[in-house]
C-alpha positions as CSV (number, residue, x, y, z in Angstrom):
1,M,-39.9,44.0,80.8
2,L,-36.4,42.2,81.0
3,I,-38.5,39.1,82.9
4,K,-41.0,39.5,79.8
5,N,-38.1,39.4,77.5
6,S,-36.1,36.5,78.9
7,I,-39.4,34.3,79.5
8,A,-39.8,35.1,75.6
9,I,-36.3,33.9,74.5
10,T,-36.6,31.0,76.8
11,A,-40.0,29.8,75.1
12,I,-38.5,30.4,71.7
13,A,-35.4,28.5,72.6
14,L,-37.1,25.4,73.8
15,T,-39.4,25.3,70.8
16,L,-36.2,25.4,68.3
17,A,-34.6,22.7,70.7
18,L,-37.1,20.4,69.9
19,P,-36.7,17.9,66.5
20,V,-37.5,18.6,63.9
21,G,-41.1,15.9,62.8
22,A,-40.9,14.8,66.2
23,S,-44.6,14.8,66.3
24,A,-44.9,13.6,62.5
25,Q,-45.4,10.2,62.1
26,E,-43.0,8.4,60.2
27,L,-44.1,7.2,56.8
28,V,-43.0,3.3,56.1
29,N,-42.3,2.2,52.6
30,G,-44.3,-1.2,52.1
31,Q,-45.7,-3.5,49.7
32,V,-49.5,-5.1,50.1
33,T,-49.6,-8.1,49.7
34,K,-52.7,-9.0,50.9
35,I,-56.3,-7.5,51.8
36,D,-58.5,-8.9,54.3
37,V,-61.8,-6.7,53.7
38,S,-64.0,-8.3,56.2
39,A,-61.3,-8.8,58.9
40,G,-60.3,-4.8,58.6
41,K,-56.5,-6.3,58.4
42,I,-53.8,-5.3,55.6
43,T,-50.4,-7.6,54.6
44,I,-47.8,-5.3,54.1
45,K,-44.2,-5.9,53.6
46,H,-42.0,-3.2,55.1
47,G,-39.1,-1.8,55.3
48,P,-37.9,-0.6,58.8
49,I,-40.2,1.0,61.1
50,K,-38.1,3.1,63.1
51,K,-40.2,4.0,65.6
52,F,-40.5,0.7,67.1
53,D,-37.5,-0.3,67.0
54,M,-37.6,-2.6,64.1
55,D,-34.4,-2.3,61.7
56,D,-35.0,-4.7,59.7
57,G,-37.9,-5.1,56.7
58,M,-40.3,-8.0,56.9
59,T,-44.3,-8.7,56.3
60,M,-46.7,-8.1,58.8
61,V,-50.2,-8.0,59.2
62,F,-51.7,-4.9,60.6
63,R,-55.3,-3.5,61.5
64,A,-56.6,-0.7,59.8
65,Q,-57.7,1.8,62.1
66,D,-60.4,2.8,59.4
67,P,-61.7,-0.1,57.4
68,A,-62.5,1.9,54.0
69,M,-58.7,3.1,53.4
70,L,-58.4,-0.8,52.6
71,K,-60.3,-0.1,49.6
72,A,-58.1,2.2,48.3
73,V,-55.2,0.2,47.6
74,K,-54.8,-3.5,45.9
75,A,-52.6,-6.4,46.7
76,G,-49.0,-5.5,44.4
77,D,-49.4,-2.0,45.1
78,K,-45.9,0.2,46.2
79,I,-47.3,2.6,49.1
80,K,-46.1,4.1,52.1
81,F,-47.8,4.4,55.3
82,E,-48.1,5.1,58.9
83,T,-48.6,3.0,62.2
84,D,-49.0,3.1,65.3
85,K,-50.2,1.0,68.5
86,V,-53.5,1.2,69.1
87,N,-55.1,-1.3,72.1
88,G,-51.3,-2.9,71.9
89,Q,-51.9,-4.1,68.1
90,F,-50.1,-2.5,65.0
91,T,-52.4,-0.4,63.2
92,V,-52.1,1.5,59.5
93,T,-53.2,5.2,60.6
94,K,-52.3,6.4,56.8
95,I,-52.0,4.7,53.9
96,Q,-51.3,6.2,50.1
97,K,-50.2,4.8,47.0
98,A,-46.2,5.4,46.2
99,N,-45.3,7.2,43.3
């Protein structure tokens, strides 16, 4: 019984030691400047992307993981988005209009 309790306590302690949101993607603030639906690309003026050690904002071209998401926004829209590197390219994996 003591061993089972020790294992359970260790498992709980390890779970609590994980940083909050460690597996969650970072939402980045941005503004759409251009959309190229035929190429599946979106140009976004964005703030820092800590995940990639980008401490300054800039304007970048991203691939869209799902080209259908490009139809939900237009140039000038303020957005929040998630990005990742897919096959070595910066790719928008989620996008939503900002309030």
